Each structure stands twice: as structure tokens, then as C-alpha cells.
C-alpha positions, 0 to 999 in steps of 0.5 A, a space after each residue: 298777434 302772430 305765432 309760429 308753430 306749436 311747441 314740441 311734444 315731450 315724452 314722460 321720460 324726456 320730461 323726467 330728465 327736464 325735471 332733474 334739470 329744473 331741480 338744479 335750477 331751483 337749487 341755484 335759486 335757493 342758494 343765491 336767494 339766501 346770499 342776497 344782502 347788502 354788500 354782496 357782489 353779483 359776481 359772488 352770486 354767480 360763483 354760487 351758481 357755478 358751485 351748484 352746477 358743479 356739485 350736481 354734475 350739471 352744465 350751464 346753458 347761459 355760459 358761452 351762449 352767444 358769448 355770454 360770460 356767466 352762469 347767471 344774469 343779475 339785473 338790479 333795479 332798472 335793469 330788466 334782464 341780461 345783466 352781467 354779474 361782476 365783483 364791481 356790482 355791489 348790492 345796496 340796501 333798498 335795491 331789488 335784483 333779478 336773477 335768471 339762470 339755467 342748467 343742462 342735465 343729460 342734454 335737457 334744459 331748465 330755465 327760471 328767474 326770480 326777483 328779490 329785495 335787498 334788505 328793506 325796499 320801498 313799498 312800490 318796489 316790493 309791490 312790483 316784485 309781488 305782482 310780477 310773480 303773481 302774473 307768472 302764477 296766473 299764466 301757469 294756471 291757464 297752461 292746460 291742454 286745449 287752451 291756446 298760447 295767447 291765453 298765457 300772455 293774456 293772463 300775464 298782462 291782465 294781472 300786470 295792467 290791473 296793478 298799474 304796471 307795464 309789460 315789457 313786450 320786446 322780450 318773451 318766454 319760449 319753448 324749451 327742451 334740447 335747446 334753451 330757446 325753442 319755437 314758439 316764443 311765448 309773449 307776455 301779452 296776448 288775446 285769449 283763445 288765439 294761437 296754437 293749442 297747448 298740448 300735453 307734453 309741451 314744455 314752456 319757459 314763461 317769463 313775465 318782465 314788468 316795469 313801474 313806468 314806460 315799457 320801452 327799453 334800451 340795451 347798454 354798451 355791453 350789448 347784453 344789459 337791458 334797462 328800462 328807458 325811463 330808469 324805473 324799476 323792473 322785475 322778472 319772474 320765470 319758471 319752466 312748466 310742463 303741460 300734462 294730462 293732469 294740468 301744469 307741472 312747474 319743473 323748476 320748483 325744489 
């Protein structure tokens, strides 16, 4: 696998501002997660995200990005990522929903995603959610100075494949800082001990996307919404993580 250059090295002061942005994202997650229930529209979830941004004096790095019309992505069931929220999209008992959102504070970005059940869901859907988040946890564990970028993708794919799920390879994580998407990309598959070395001060957004079935995807007519080609459930998890001298620090936790 080929990688571009190493991620930028951020100063402790820069990471401190990114930590503030990350806390806004975490609050968006917390408020939205509580609101997820049968009968709620994804448009309402977007409005909750907007309220948090307004209340915290932050701005959205999603709204207007290449014309994107909302502050969150809301992707139900077989939708992998980039679902546009709408008042016409109503959550139902047994759905799962992936929420991806970000925030900008003083010019520095945070970005994170989670997948949650809507009421009672089938056991396989719940297991997909759990494994997706577990694959992110495994990736975070290897994000220490001296390891390499390929170790991150290897950690994700090892957890996913051991559970019998497929990794969507066409969409990746990324470095993050003054822009939401910076170089290098962070693939969700990789060979250990390959790629640029991870250095203290690197800040990466790692975001596994797993599906129950085939990993191929299609893009819907809105030119944003990515769905699994075979219609099987998908899940998405993401955190913004700083690599420090003391190990990884997740910036998008409360």
C-alpha cells in the first residue's frame, strides 16, 4: 500500500485548541445520541447539532463543504456515510443510524462519528455496531510514536475480519488540523510496520466503516449518500486522536 507524506506535527498549544473543538463534537454526539428514537427525523438531529455549535461559539466544518447542506451526516441502515439529514427521513424501531459531525474552534478542527441502534435492533446489527467501535479502539491502541501508519489499518481490519465483517476500503480516515481533511489519508486496511512513522504531535481522524456483506458501495443520486451495494447494514465510528509522548489521546471524548 502506498502512503503520502507524514502528518504534520502539532504543538501542545495547537492540540489544546483542537481538544476544545473535540469537546464540542463530543457534546454534539451526546445530545444527538439521547435524541435518537423511533419517530425522530434526521433533520431534527441536525438541528440539535446546530444548537450545540451555536451555544459553544463553534462553527461547522461540514456545512458548505463542497456544497454539503447540513452540520451532520446521518446515515441509516445500509447507508455507509454522507447521508444528508432530512425531516422526511424518520427513524424506525429496528433501524441503526450513523452520525458523523465536526466542529471548528479558533480555526482548528475536530471530527468524530458513532453508530447507534434505534430501539431494539436485530442481534447481528448490534454486533456490527459493537465490532465497528471495537475496531476503532484497536486502532487507537497502536497509535503510539514509532509505530507506522499501516499499523492503524491493520488493527481495524484484523478486528473486523475476525468477526466476519467487511471493511469498506474506498473511504478512509485522514490527518486533521487547520483543515478537516489533511494529508495523509488513514486507510482502514494496512500491513503492519509499513508507511510513515507516527510521531508525537500527529493528529489523525481514524474512521472504520464496516458492512455485514460485500464491501462494494454505490453513491446515490444526491451525489453524497454512500450505500452498501448489496443493501446490507453498515456502521461507522470515528475519533480525532492526538499522538503524544504518553500515548494516544482521544480529543473527541467529553
